[in-house]
Backbone and ligand atoms as CSV (ligand in chain L), in Angstrom:
chain,resi,resn,atom,element,x,y,z
A,1,MET,N,N,268.443,19.607,197.853
A,1,MET,CA,C,267.417,19.391,198.871
A,1,MET,C,C,266.456,20.575,198.973
A,2,PRO,N,N,266.040,21.144,197.845
A,2,PRO,CA,C,265.187,22.323,197.916
A,2,PRO,C,C,263.827,22.050,198.544
A,3,GLU,N,N,263.385,20.800,198.497
A,3,GLU,CA,C,262.063,20.507,199.057
A,3,GLU,C,C,262.099,20.374,200.569
A,4,GLU,N,N,263.290,20.292,201.151
A,4,GLU,CA,C,263.338,20.051,202.588
A,4,GLU,C,C,263.087,21.316,203.389
A,5,ASN,N,N,262.489,21.128,204.523
A,5,ASN,CA,C,262.255,22.247,205.422
A,5,ASN,C,C,263.539,22.462,206.230
A,6,LEU,N,N,264.196,23.589,205.985
A,6,LEU,CA,C,265.502,23.804,206.604
A,6,LEU,C,C,265.448,23.780,208.126
A,7,SER,N,N,264.328,24.208,208.676
A,7,SER,CA,C,264.266,24.246,210.137
A,7,SER,C,C,264.260,22.836,210.731
A,8,GLN,N,N,264.006,21.839,209.878
A,8,GLN,CA,C,264.024,20.467,210.402
A,8,GLN,C,C,265.301,19.726,210.038
A,9,LEU,N,N,266.218,20.420,209.389
A,9,LEU,CA,C,267.406,19.736,208.886
A,9,LEU,C,C,268.386,19.368,209.991
A,10,ALA,N,N,268.556,20.240,210.922
A,10,ALA,CA,C,269.492,19.964,212.008
A,10,ALA,C,C,268.873,20.511,213.297
A,11,PRO,N,N,269.288,19.958,214.431
A,11,PRO,CA,C,268.658,20.404,215.677
A,11,PRO,C,C,269.012,21.850,216.021
A,12,ASN,N,N,268.134,22.466,216.767
A,12,ASN,CA,C,268.397,23.806,217.294
A,12,ASN,C,C,269.460,23.659,218.381
A,13,LEU,N,N,270.583,24.300,218.183
A,13,LEU,CA,C,271.701,24.119,219.130
A,13,LEU,C,C,271.729,25.176,220.229
A,14,SER,N,N,270.651,25.966,220.306
A,14,SER,CA,C,270.714,27.067,221.269
A,14,SER,C,C,270.647,26.596,222.721
A,15,LEU,N,N,270.301,25.320,222.938
A,15,LEU,CA,C,270.328,24.828,224.319
A,15,LEU,C,C,271.525,23.920,224.570
A,16,ALA,N,N,272.427,23.840,223.581
A,16,ALA,CA,C,273.579,22.939,223.724
A,16,ALA,C,C,274.378,23.257,224.980
A,17,TYR,N,N,274.487,24.520,225.303
A,17,TYR,CA,C,275.322,24.906,226.452
A,17,TYR,C,C,274.826,24.291,227.752
A,18,ARG,N,N,273.527,23.983,227.806
A,18,ARG,CA,C,272.989,23.392,229.037
A,18,ARG,C,C,273.266,21.907,229.141
A,19,ARG,N,N,273.394,21.258,227.975
A,19,ARG,CA,C,273.399,19.793,227.993
A,19,ARG,C,C,274.710,19.165,227.581
A,20,LEU,N,N,275.492,19.874,226.784
A,20,LEU,CA,C,276.662,19.226,226.184
A,20,LEU,C,C,277.955,19.776,226.753
A,21,GLN,N,N,278.923,18.858,226.913
A,21,GLN,CA,C,280.233,19.296,227.395
A,21,GLN,C,C,281.158,19.552,226.216
A,22,ARG,N,N,281.939,20.616,226.366
A,22,ARG,CA,C,282.848,21.030,225.299
A,22,ARG,C,C,283.735,19.866,224.837
A,23,ASP,N,N,284.302,19.177,225.804
A,23,ASP,CA,C,285.206,18.074,225.494
A,23,ASP,C,C,284.488,16.966,224.699
A,24,TRP,N,N,283.243,16.703,225.069
A,24,TRP,CA,C,282.477,15.661,224.365
A,24,TRP,C,C,282.196,16.091,222.930
A,25,ILE,N,N,281.804,17.333,222.728
A,25,ILE,CA,C,281.518,17.800,221.363
A,25,ILE,C,C,282.775,17.696,220.501
A,26,LEU,N,N,283.879,18.196,221.063
A,26,LEU,CA,C,285.122,18.259,220.285
A,26,LEU,C,C,285.708,16.885,219.990
A,27,ASN,N,N,285.705,16.032,220.997
A,27,ASN,CA,C,286.459,14.792,220.862
A,27,ASN,C,C,285.630,13.547,220.589
A,28,ARG,N,N,284.338,13.595,220.868
A,28,ARG,CA,C,283.492,12.424,220.605
A,28,ARG,C,C,282.537,12.674,219.452
A,29,TRP,N,N,281.795,13.797,219.512
A,29,TRP,CA,C,280.732,13.999,218.527
A,29,TRP,C,C,281.267,14.441,217.158
A,30,LEU,N,N,281.960,15.559,217.121
A,30,LEU,CA,C,282.350,16.120,215.823
A,30,LEU,C,C,283.232,15.199,214.967
A,31,PRO,N,N,284.194,14.489,215.540
A,31,PRO,CA,C,285.053,13.681,214.665
A,31,PRO,C,C,284.272,12.646,213.861
A,32,LYS,N,N,283.223,12.047,214.465
A,32,LYS,CA,C,282.469,11.043,213.712
A,32,LYS,C,C,281.084,10.841,214.319
A,33,PRO,N,N,280.142,11.735,213.974
A,33,PRO,CA,C,278.796,11.626,214.543
A,33,PRO,C,C,278.154,10.262,214.314
A,34,SER,N,N,278.488,9.611,213.193
A,34,SER,CA,C,277.840,8.325,212.903
A,34,SER,C,C,278.286,7.212,213.846
A,35,ASP,N,N,279.380,7.401,214.567
A,35,ASP,CA,C,279.756,6.421,215.597
A,35,ASP,C,C,278.740,6.428,216.729
A,36,LEU,N,N,278.138,7.595,216.980
A,36,LEU,CA,C,277.203,7.725,218.097
A,36,LEU,C,C,275.754,7.634,217.640
A,37,VAL,N,N,275.471,8.129,216.444
A,37,VAL,CA,C,274.115,8.047,215.886
A,37,VAL,C,C,274.227,7.426,214.495
A,38,PRO,N,N,274.168,6.087,214.452
A,38,PRO,CA,C,274.327,5.421,213.160
A,38,PRO,C,C,273.313,5.949,212.146
A,39,GLY,N,N,273.785,6.250,210.964
A,39,GLY,CA,C,272.890,6.709,209.902
A,39,GLY,C,C,272.648,8.212,209.893
A,40,THR,N,N,273.198,8.930,210.858
A,40,THR,CA,C,272.969,10.386,210.876
A,40,THR,C,C,273.542,11.038,209.623
A,41,ARG,N,N,272.907,12.146,209.236
A,41,ARG,CA,C,273.427,12.882,208.077
A,41,ARG,C,C,274.407,13.964,208.497
A,42,MET,N,N,274.624,14.105,209.781
A,42,MET,CA,C,275.636,15.088,210.195
A,42,MET,C,C,277.010,14.610,209.724
A,43,PRO,N,N,277.735,15.468,209.020
A,43,PRO,CA,C,279.029,15.038,208.488
A,43,PRO,C,C,280.096,14.918,209.570
A,44,SER,N,N,281.036,13.988,209.356
A,44,SER,CA,C,282.200,13.922,210.243
A,44,SER,C,C,283.020,15.183,210.027
A,45,PHE,N,N,283.585,15.686,211.096
A,45,PHE,CA,C,284.383,16.905,210.994
A,45,PHE,C,C,285.808,16.559,210.586
A,46,ASP,N,N,285.952,16.150,209.344
A,46,ASP,CA,C,287.297,15.904,208.831
A,46,ASP,C,C,287.869,17.237,208.329
A,47,GLN,N,N,289.108,17.184,207.879
A,47,GLN,CA,C,289.776,18.432,207.474
A,47,GLN,C,C,288.969,19.203,206.429
A,48,GLU,N,N,288.388,18.472,205.476
A,48,GLU,CA,C,287.682,19.148,204.397
A,48,GLU,C,C,286.403,19.822,204.900
A,49,THR,N,N,285.675,19.114,205.745
A,49,THR,CA,C,284.439,19.693,206.287
A,49,THR,C,C,284.760,20.903,207.146
A,50,ILE,N,N,285.813,20.783,207.948
A,50,ILE,CA,C,286.211,21.913,208.791
A,50,ILE,C,C,286.550,23.116,207.912
A,51,ALA,N,N,287.339,22.866,206.858
A,51,ALA,CA,C,287.756,23.967,205.993
A,51,ALA,C,C,286.548,24.607,205.317
A,52,ASN,N,N,285.637,23.783,204.813
A,52,ASN,CA,C,284.456,24.331,204.130
A,52,ASN,C,C,283.570,25.111,205.089
A,53,THR,N,N,283.371,24.550,206.280
A,53,THR,CA,C,282.521,25.224,207.262
A,53,THR,C,C,283.147,26.545,207.671
A,54,ALA,N,N,284.454,26.493,207.949
A,54,ALA,CA,C,285.147,27.701,208.391
A,54,ALA,C,C,285.085,28.784,207.317
A,55,ALA,N,N,285.294,28.366,206.052
A,55,ALA,CA,C,285.277,29.354,204.971
A,55,ALA,C,C,283.909,30.013,204.878
A,56,SER,N,N,282.856,29.229,205.105
A,56,SER,CA,C,281.518,29.780,204.938
A,56,SER,C,C,281.175,30.783,206.034
A,57,ILE,N,N,281.875,30.736,207.136
A,57,ILE,CA,C,281.618,31.721,208.192
A,57,ILE,C,C,282.841,32.618,208.433
A,58,HIS,N,N,283.731,32.637,207.451
A,58,HIS,CA,C,284.879,33.558,207.466
A,58,HIS,C,C,285.815,33.350,208.652
A,59,LEU,N,N,285.986,32.092,209.026
A,59,LEU,CA,C,286.966,31.789,210.070
A,59,LEU,C,C,288.273,31.393,209.397
A,60,THR,N,N,289.385,31.802,209.961
A,60,THR,CA,C,290.661,31.333,209.430
A,60,THR,C,C,291.510,30.832,210.586
A,61,GLY,N,N,292.481,29.975,210.262
A,61,GLY,CA,C,293.376,29.489,211.298
A,61,GLY,C,C,293.632,28.009,211.136
A,62,GLU,N,N,294.221,27.423,212.158
A,62,GLU,CA,C,294.465,25.984,212.139
A,62,GLU,C,C,293.137,25.259,212.324
A,63,PRO,N,N,292.989,24.062,211.725
A,63,PRO,CA,C,291.727,23.334,211.847
A,63,PRO,C,C,291.254,23.167,213.295
A,64,ARG,N,N,292.194,22.845,214.170
A,64,ARG,CA,C,291.794,22.631,215.566
A,64,ARG,C,C,291.266,23.934,216.191
A,65,GLU,N,N,291.972,25.007,215.908
A,65,GLU,CA,C,291.534,26.309,216.451
A,65,GLU,C,C,290.160,26.689,215.917
A,66,MET,N,N,289.953,26.458,214.624
A,66,MET,CA,C,288.675,26.840,214.025
A,66,MET,C,C,287.543,25.987,214.593
A,67,THR,N,N,287.834,24.703,214.804
A,67,THR,CA,C,286.808,23.821,215.365
A,67,THR,C,C,286.473,24.266,216.790
A,68,GLU,N,N,287.505,24.598,217.553
A,68,GLU,CA,C,287.252,25.053,218.925
A,68,GLU,C,C,286.455,26.349,218.934
A,69,ALA,N,N,286.777,27.248,217.987
A,69,ALA,CA,C,286.039,28.515,217.921
A,69,ALA,C,C,284.569,28.260,217.608
A,70,LEU,N,N,284.329,27.320,216.711
A,70,LEU,CA,C,282.958,26.982,216.336
A,70,LEU,C,C,282.203,26.405,217.535
A,71,VAL,N,N,282.862,25.504,218.258
A,71,VAL,CA,C,282.218,24.891,219.422
A,71,VAL,C,C,281.959,25.946,220.494
A,72,ASP,N,N,282.922,26.826,220.697
A,72,ASP,CA,C,282.717,27.887,221.690
A,72,ASP,C,C,281.544,28.777,221.289
A,73,TYR,N,N,281.438,29.019,219.995
A,73,TYR,CA,C,280.302,29.819,219.523
A,73,TYR,C,C,278.988,29.096,219.821
A,74,VAL,N,N,278.928,27.805,219.449
A,74,VAL,CA,C,277.689,27.050,219.694
A,74,VAL,C,C,277.355,27.063,221.184
A,75,LEU,N,N,278.386,26.899,222.013
A,75,LEU,CA,C,278.130,26.869,223.467
A,75,LEU,C,C,277.747,28.239,224.011
A,76,SER,N,N,278.030,29.276,223.246
A,76,SER,CA,C,277.653,30.617,223.725
A,76,SER,C,C,276.204,30.952,223.391
A,77,LEU,N,N,275.607,30.180,222.481
A,77,LEU,CA,C,274.247,30.499,222.036
A,77,LEU,C,C,273.262,30.336,223.176
A,78,GLY,N,N,272.503,31.341,223.428
A,78,GLY,CA,C,271.452,31.217,224.433
A,78,GLY,C,C,271.942,31.192,225.863
A,79,ALA,N,N,273.264,31.160,226.053
A,79,ALA,CA,C,273.784,31.084,227.416
A,79,ALA,C,C,273.574,32.417,228.125
A,80,PRO,N,N,273.255,32.356,229.403
A,80,PRO,CA,C,273.091,33.606,230.114
A,80,PRO,C,C,274.405,34.384,230.128
A,81,THR,N,N,274.308,35.674,230.031
A,81,THR,CA,C,275.506,36.495,230.064
A,81,THR,C,C,275.953,36.604,231.508
A,82,THR,N,N,277.224,36.285,231.736
A,82,THR,CA,C,277.723,36.372,233.110
A,82,THR,C,C,278.699,37.531,233.193
A,83,ASN,N,N,279.018,37.892,234.361
A,83,ASN,CA,C,280.029,38.924,234.609
A,83,ASN,C,C,279.662,40.292,234.042
A,84,VAL,N,N,278.398,40.497,233.816
A,84,VAL,CA,C,277.993,41.849,233.441
A,84,VAL,C,C,277.743,42.583,234.752
A,85,PRO,N,N,278.541,43.613,235.041
A,85,PRO,CA,C,278.376,44.269,236.336
A,85,PRO,C,C,277.006,44.924,236.456
A,86,THR,N,N,276.438,44.840,237.634
A,86,THR,CA,C,275.180,45.523,237.873
A,86,THR,C,C,275.472,46.998,238.063
A,87,PRO,N,N,274.840,47.844,237.294
A,87,PRO,CA,C,275.145,49.269,237.438
A,87,PRO,C,C,274.762,49.773,238.828
A,88,THR,N,N,275.631,50.568,239.397
A,88,THR,CA,C,275.294,51.132,240.704
A,88,THR,C,C,274.883,52.591,240.557
A,89,ALA,N,N,275.451,53.239,239.524
A,89,ALA,CA,C,275.073,54.639,239.317
A,89,ALA,C,C,273.671,54.692,238.726
A,90,LYS,N,N,272.958,55.738,238.994
A,90,LYS,CA,C,271.616,55.870,238.443
A,90,LYS,C,C,271.559,57.025,237.454
A,91,THR,N,N,270.752,56.822,236.437
A,91,THR,CA,C,270.550,57.919,235.488
A,91,THR,C,C,269.662,58.961,236.152
A,92,GLU,N,N,269.655,60.137,235.576
A,92,GLU,CA,C,268.808,61.211,236.119
A,92,GLU,C,C,267.342,60.780,236.158
A,93,SER,N,N,266.902,60.093,235.082
A,93,SER,CA,C,265.479,59.719,235.054
A,93,SER,C,C,265.174,58.657,236.108
A,94,ALA,N,N,266.164,57.761,236.385
A,94,ALA,CA,C,265.931,56.761,237.428
A,94,ALA,C,C,265.868,57.422,238.798
A,95,LYS,N,N,266.748,58.432,239.006
A,95,LYS,CA,C,266.710,59.152,240.296
A,95,LYS,C,C,265.365,59.843,240.458
A,96,ALA,N,N,264.882,60.438,239.365
A,96,ALA,CA,C,263.621,61.159,239.427
A,96,ALA,C,C,262.466,60.221,239.759
A,97,ALA,N,N,262.613,58.950,239.321
A,97,ALA,CA,C,261.520,58.008,239.555
A,97,ALA,C,C,261.520,57.466,240.981
A,98,ASP,N,N,262.631,57.672,241.718
A,98,ASP,CA,C,262.722,57.138,243.098
A,98,ASP,C,C,261.717,57.810,244.032
L,1,HEM,C1,C,279.368,22.272,216.896
L,1,HEM,C2,C,278.444,21.590,217.494
L,1,HEM,C3,C,277.419,20.708,216.825
L,1,HEM,C4,C,276.622,19.856,217.503
L,1,HEM,C5,C,276.594,19.641,219.015
L,1,HEM,C6,C,275.778,19.196,216.537
L,1,HEM,C7,C,274.811,18.260,216.837
L,1,HEM,C8,C,273.993,17.639,215.943
L,1,HEM,C9,C,273.002,16.650,216.272
L,1,HEM,C10,C,272.702,16.137,217.684
L,1,HEM,C11,C,272.433,16.251,215.114
L,1,HEM,C12,C,271.294,15.230,214.954
L,1,HEM,C13,C,271.880,13.889,214.690
L,1,HEM,C14,C,270.809,12.887,214.312
L,1,HEM,O1,O,269.874,12.712,215.096
L,1,HEM,O2,O,270.913,12.306,213.237
L,1,HEM,C15,C,273.047,16.990,214.044
L,1,HEM,C16,C,272.720,16.861,212.721
L,1,HEM,C17,C,273.338,17.528,211.708
L,1,HEM,N1,N,274.348,18.444,211.833
L,1,HEM,FE1,FE,275.264,18.992,213.532
L,1,HEM,N2,N,276.081,19.647,215.275
L,1,HEM,C18,C,277.087,20.561,215.409
L,1,HEM,C19,C,277.707,21.228,214.373
L,1,HEM,C20,C,277.410,21.081,213.041
L,1,HEM,C21,C,278.071,21.783,211.966
L,1,HEM,C22,C,279.174,22.821,212.132
L,1,HEM,C23,C,277.509,21.368,210.821
L,1,HEM,C24,C,277.849,21.760,209.399
L,1,HEM,C25,C,279.002,21.441,208.870
L,1,HEM,C26,C,276.495,20.397,211.158
L,1,HEM,C27,C,275.679,19.753,210.261
L,1,HEM,C28,C,274.693,18.851,210.567
L,1,HEM,C29,C,273.866,18.177,209.583
L,1,HEM,C30,C,273.898,18.353,208.066
L,1,HEM,C31,C,273.013,17.346,210.304
L,1,HEM,C32,C,272.002,16.352,209.718
L,1,HEM,C33,C,270.622,16.868,209.702
L,1,HEM,C34,C,269.697,15.806,209.165
L,1,HEM,O3,O,269.958,14.608,209.288
L,1,HEM,O4,O,268.680,16.174,208.603
L,1,HEM,N3,N,276.464,20.255,212.516
L,1,HEM,N4,N,273.992,17.838,214.574
């Protein structure tokens, strides 16, 4: 598929965390995308696809664990960072600017 524009090959998943539920991705979408979108080119996440995908991103483990790690990664994309404590101490330069 060298002629294809890669940016149009699959959707940008950076907003997935806002719209998709983890359980739905894992149990409805990934096992067989064509059940939900007939004719889609997204592959079903069978053992072989999971293994190939995991190998390409250096994930190891049980298929279920690797799939969950992948989904957690996708859901982390673009998500606001939570639980980052607000600093209370001030640097010298911040004090000087007060
Ligand atoms: C983990 C969460 C993922 C979600 C929520 C997701 C979602 C989607 C969606 C909504 C589409 C468009 C379906 C359509 O309209 O035909 C799509 C297409 C596709 N996805 Fe995924 N995907 C995920 C992971 C992956 C992974 C890991 C791979 C690689 C193994 C993959 C490969 C593809 C491919 C090849 C297409 C077809 C693009 C095309 O038809 O041009 N996806 N995906």
